[in-house]
C-alpha positions as CSV (number, residue, x, y, z in Angstrom):
1,X,-12.3,19.8,-9.0
2,X,-11.9,16.1,-8.2
3,X,-8.2,16.6,-7.5
4,X,-9.0,19.3,-5.1
5,X,-11.6,17.2,-3.3
6,X,-9.2,14.4,-2.9
7,X,-6.3,16.4,-1.6
8,X,-8.6,18.4,0.8
9,X,-9.9,15.0,2.2
10,X,-6.3,13.8,2.5
11,X,-5.1,17.0,4.2
12,X,-8.1,17.0,6.6
13,X,-7.5,13.4,7.5
14,X,-3.7,14.0,7.9
15,X,-4.4,17.1,10.2
16,X,-6.7,14.8,12.5
17,X,-4.1,12.1,12.7
18,X,-1.3,14.6,13.6
19,X,-3.6,16.2,16.3
20,X,-4.4,12.8,17.7
21,X,-0.7,11.8,17.8
22,X,0.1,15.2,19.5
23,X,-2.6,14.6,22.1
24,X,-1.2,11.2,22.9
25,X,2.3,12.4,23.1
26,X,1.3,15.3,25.7
27,X,-0.4,12.6,27.8
28,X,2.7,10.1,27.5
29,X,5.7,12.1,26.6
30,X,8.4,10.1,24.7
31,X,11.3,10.5,22.3
32,X,11.1,9.1,18.7
33,X,12.8,5.8,18.2
34,X,16.0,6.1,16.2
35,X,15.7,2.5,15.1
36,X,12.1,3.1,14.0
37,X,12.9,6.2,12.0
38,X,15.9,4.4,10.1
39,X,13.7,1.4,9.5
40,X,10.8,3.6,8.3
41,X,13.2,5.5,5.9
42,X,14.4,2.5,4.2
43,X,11.0,0.7,3.8
44,X,9.2,3.8,2.9
45,X,11.6,4.6,0.2
46,X,11.0,1.3,-1.6
47,X,7.2,1.6,-0.7
48,X,7.0,4.8,-2.8
49,X,8.6,2.7,-5.7
50,X,5.6,0.4,-5.5
51,X,7.4,-2.5,-3.7
52,X,5.4,-2.2,-0.5
53,X,6.5,-1.8,3.2
54,X,4.4,-4.3,5.2
55,X,6.3,-7.4,4.4
56,X,9.7,-6.2,5.3
57,X,8.5,-4.3,8.2
58,X,6.7,-7.4,9.6
59,X,9.8,-9.4,9.3
60,X,12.0,-6.7,11.0
61,X,9.5,-6.2,13.9
62,X,9.2,-9.9,14.4
63,X,13.1,-10.4,14.3
64,X,14.0,-7.6,16.6
65,X,10.7,-8.2,18.9
66,X,10.1,-4.4,19.1
67,X,6.3,-5.0,19.5
68,X,4.1,-7.9,20.4
69,X,3.1,-9.9,17.4
70,X,-0.7,-8.8,17.8
71,X,0.4,-5.1,17.7
72,X,2.4,-5.4,14.4
73,X,-0.4,-4.6,11.9
74,X,-1.6,-1.7,14.1
75,X,2.1,-0.4,14.5
76,X,2.5,-0.4,10.7
77,X,-0.7,1.3,9.8
78,X,-0.2,4.0,12.3
79,X,3.6,4.4,12.0
80,X,3.4,4.7,8.2
81,X,0.2,6.9,8.0
82,X,2.2,10.0,7.5
83,X,4.5,8.5,4.9
84,X,1.4,7.1,3.2
85,X,-0.1,10.6,3.2
86,X,3.1,12.0,1.7
87,X,2.9,9.5,-1.0
88,X,-0.8,10.4,-1.7
89,X,0.0,14.2,-1.9
90,X,3.1,13.5,-4.2
91,X,1.7,11.2,-6.6
92,X,-1.8,12.8,-7.0
93,X,-0.2,16.1,-8.0
94,X,2.9,14.9,-9.8
95,X,1.6,12.1,-12.1
96,X,-0.9,12.8,-14.8
97,X,-3.9,10.5,-14.9
98,X,-7.6,10.9,-15.7
99,X,-9.1,12.7,-12.7
100,X,-12.4,10.9,-12.9
101,X,-10.6,7.4,-13.0
102,X,-8.5,8.5,-10.1
103,X,-11.4,9.7,-7.9
104,X,-13.5,6.7,-8.7
105,X,-10.8,4.2,-8.1
106,X,-9.7,5.7,-5.0
107,X,-13.2,6.0,-3.6
108,X,-14.0,2.3,-4.7
109,X,-10.9,1.1,-2.7
110,X,-11.8,3.0,0.4
111,X,-15.4,1.8,0.1
112,X,-14.4,-1.8,-0.5
113,X,-12.1,-1.4,2.8
114,X,-14.9,-0.1,4.9
115,X,-17.5,-2.5,3.7
116,X,-15.1,-5.5,3.5
117,X,-14.6,-5.7,7.3
118,X,-17.5,-7.9,7.6
119,X,-17.1,-9.5,4.1
120,X,-13.4,-10.4,4.5
121,X,-14.3,-12.3,7.7
122,X,-16.2,-14.8,5.7
123,X,-13.8,-15.2,2.9
124,X,-11.3,-18.1,2.6
125,X,-7.7,-16.4,2.8
126,X,-5.6,-19.4,1.5
127,X,-7.4,-19.9,-1.8
128,X,-7.4,-16.2,-2.2
129,X,-3.8,-15.9,-1.6
130,X,-3.0,-18.8,-4.0
131,X,-5.2,-17.4,-6.7
132,X,-3.6,-13.8,-6.5
133,X,-0.2,-15.3,-6.0
134,X,-0.3,-17.4,-9.2
135,X,-2.1,-14.7,-11.1
136,X,0.6,-12.1,-10.3
137,X,3.3,-14.6,-11.4
138,X,1.5,-15.2,-14.7
139,X,0.9,-11.4,-15.2
140,X,4.7,-10.8,-14.5
141,X,5.7,-13.5,-17.0
142,X,3.4,-12.0,-19.6
143,X,4.6,-8.5,-18.9
144,X,8.1,-9.7,-19.4
145,X,7.3,-11.1,-22.8
146,X,5.8,-7.7,-23.7
147,X,9.0,-5.9,-22.6
148,X,10.9,-8.3,-24.8
149,X,8.7,-7.5,-27.8
150,X,7.1,-10.9,-27.9
151,X,3.7,-9.7,-26.9
152,X,1.8,-6.3,-27.2
153,X,3.4,-3.9,-24.8
154,X,1.6,-1.6,-22.4
155,X,1.4,2.0,-23.5
156,X,1.6,5.6,-22.2
157,X,-2.1,6.4,-21.9
158,X,-3.5,8.4,-19.0
159,X,-7.1,7.2,-19.3
160,X,-9.1,4.2,-20.5
161,X,-12.1,3.4,-22.6
162,X,-15.3,2.7,-20.8
163,X,-15.0,-1.0,-20.2
164,X,-11.3,-0.9,-19.1
165,X,-12.3,2.1,-16.9
166,X,-15.0,0.1,-15.3
167,X,-12.6,-2.8,-14.6
168,X,-10.2,-0.8,-12.8
169,X,-12.8,0.7,-10.6
170,X,-14.4,-2.8,-9.8
171,X,-11.0,-4.3,-9.1
172,X,-10.1,-1.3,-6.9
173,X,-13.1,-2.1,-4.9
174,X,-12.1,-5.8,-4.6
175,X,-8.6,-4.9,-3.6
176,X,-10.2,-2.6,-0.9
177,X,-12.1,-5.7,0.5
178,X,-8.9,-7.7,0.5
179,X,-6.9,-5.2,2.4
180,X,-8.8,-6.5,5.3
181,X,-7.1,-9.7,4.9
182,X,-3.7,-8.2,4.7
183,X,-3.4,-8.3,1.0
184,X,-1.9,-5.1,-0.5
185,X,-3.2,-3.2,-3.6
186,X,0.1,-2.0,-4.9
187,X,1.4,-5.0,-7.1
188,X,-2.3,-5.9,-8.4
189,X,-3.0,-2.3,-9.4
190,X,0.4,-1.8,-10.9
191,X,0.1,-4.9,-13.2
192,X,-3.5,-4.1,-14.1
193,X,-2.9,-0.5,-15.2
194,X,0.1,-1.5,-17.1
195,X,-1.4,-4.5,-19.1
196,X,-4.5,-2.3,-20.0
197,X,-2.1,-0.1,-21.9
198,X,-1.7,2.8,-19.4
199,X,1.5,4.3,-18.2
200,X,2.7,2.3,-15.2
201,X,3.2,5.5,-13.4
202,X,-0.5,6.2,-13.6
203,X,-0.9,3.4,-11.0
204,X,0.9,5.4,-8.3
205,X,-1.7,8.0,-7.6
206,X,-4.4,5.4,-7.6
207,X,-2.8,2.9,-5.1
208,X,-1.0,5.6,-3.1
209,X,-4.1,7.8,-2.7
210,X,-6.4,4.9,-1.6
211,X,-3.7,3.7,0.9
212,X,-3.1,7.1,2.2
213,X,-6.8,7.8,3.1
214,X,-7.2,4.4,4.7
215,X,-4.1,4.7,6.9
216,X,-4.4,8.2,8.3
217,X,-8.1,7.5,9.3
218,X,-7.4,4.1,10.7
219,X,-4.3,5.4,12.4
220,X,-6.3,7.9,14.4
221,X,-8.4,4.9,15.9
222,X,-5.3,3.0,16.5
223,X,-3.4,5.5,18.5
224,X,-6.3,6.5,20.6
225,X,-7.5,3.1,21.4
226,X,-4.6,0.6,21.3
227,X,-1.7,0.2,23.7
228,X,0.8,1.1,21.0
229,X,4.6,1.9,21.2
230,X,4.3,5.7,20.6
231,X,8.2,6.0,20.5
232,X,8.3,3.6,17.7
233,X,5.3,5.1,15.9
234,X,6.8,8.7,16.2
235,X,10.0,7.5,14.8
236,X,8.6,5.7,11.9
237,X,6.4,8.9,11.3
238,X,9.6,11.1,11.1
239,X,11.7,8.9,9.2
240,X,9.2,7.8,6.5
241,X,7.9,11.1,4.9
242,X,11.5,12.4,3.7
243,X,12.3,9.1,2.3
244,X,9.1,9.1,0.4
245,X,10.1,12.5,-1.2
246,X,13.4,11.1,-2.4
247,X,11.9,8.0,-4.0
248,X,9.2,10.3,-5.6
249,X,11.7,12.0,-7.6
250,X,13.4,8.9,-8.8
251,X,10.0,7.4,-9.8
252,X,9.1,10.6,-11.7
253,X,12.4,10.5,-13.5
254,X,12.6,6.8,-14.3
255,X,12.6,6.0,-18.1
256,X,9.6,4.0,-19.0
257,X,11.5,1.0,-20.1
258,X,13.2,0.8,-16.8
259,X,9.9,1.2,-15.0
260,X,8.3,-1.6,-16.9
261,X,11.0,-3.9,-15.8
262,X,10.7,-2.5,-12.4
263,X,6.9,-3.6,-12.6
264,X,8.0,-7.1,-13.3
265,X,10.3,-7.2,-10.3
266,X,7.7,-5.8,-7.9
267,X,5.0,-8.2,-9.2
268,X,7.1,-11.3,-9.1
269,X,8.2,-10.4,-5.4
270,X,4.6,-9.8,-4.5
271,X,3.5,-13.0,-6.1
272,X,6.2,-15.1,-4.4
273,X,5.3,-13.6,-1.0
274,X,1.6,-14.2,-1.5
275,X,2.3,-17.9,-2.3
276,X,4.6,-18.3,0.7
277,X,1.8,-16.7,2.9
278,X,-0.7,-19.2,1.3
279,X,1.4,-22.3,2.2
280,X,2.4,-21.0,5.7
281,X,0.5,-21.8,8.8
282,X,-3.0,-20.3,9.0
283,X,-4.4,-18.4,11.9
284,X,-6.1,-21.6,13.0
285,X,-2.8,-23.4,13.4
286,X,-0.7,-20.5,14.6
287,X,0.1,-20.4,18.3
288,X,-1.8,-18.0,20.4
289,X,-0.5,-14.4,20.0
290,X,1.1,-15.2,16.7
291,X,-0.2,-13.1,13.6
292,X,0.4,-14.2,10.1
293,X,2.7,-12.3,8.0
294,X,1.5,-9.3,6.3
295,X,1.7,-9.0,2.5
296,X,3.2,-6.1,0.5
297,X,0.9,-3.1,0.6
């Protein structure tokens, strides 16, 4: 029942997004951007592996100057909405995980993102990024030792005892709040699930499901209210979903040992980017019109 409700909510939100995008295209006819489709195919492939697409997309859009800096976040959310929805459908149905844990974690993440709009505005971004960046690097080092047999290793569980269960739900809420600061939930969720003894693959439906619901609902507001590049967004939408399907089969068939080392690579990368963002210029010191780099998400 929980899975049916999650999938139904995601399907409804996706149809609303498609209808909104179609309405905008009827008002402003345009062809999909080939460059956007190719970029989205590449980044969405790695996003479905848990690496995240926001950081490389931000770098590419800034390098190519395809949209103004202040429209980069809106372009990514709306352009990757259908790819995120595809990830949600694939991983919620294909990866076995406790339905109650899945539903509560996704619900907590979405609730945190919605309530966190005002909370995030009062949080100091640099200390948060420093803390999370260092924490991710420490977690990656610990997980490497586990993979080498020098520390207790993660397991293959699909559920958790009550205390760990509550921890995942609470952390999911916190990560939902932090999404408003451009801090993605992929790497933290991946490492938390793994260190608690669950199968790393169990993190995918949690992190993909929450991201999918947030992006399709936000995408509707963006494309109807913001002066976005519809050609680029359409290209990203068309290129991302097929790439997700290809990556999903790879994730599903990866041996657990390889996936564990993949977790280390993903978390190390995310931690390094987080620290780089923490030491980069803040909003206050950035020139007008320049946005801070987005983090993996």
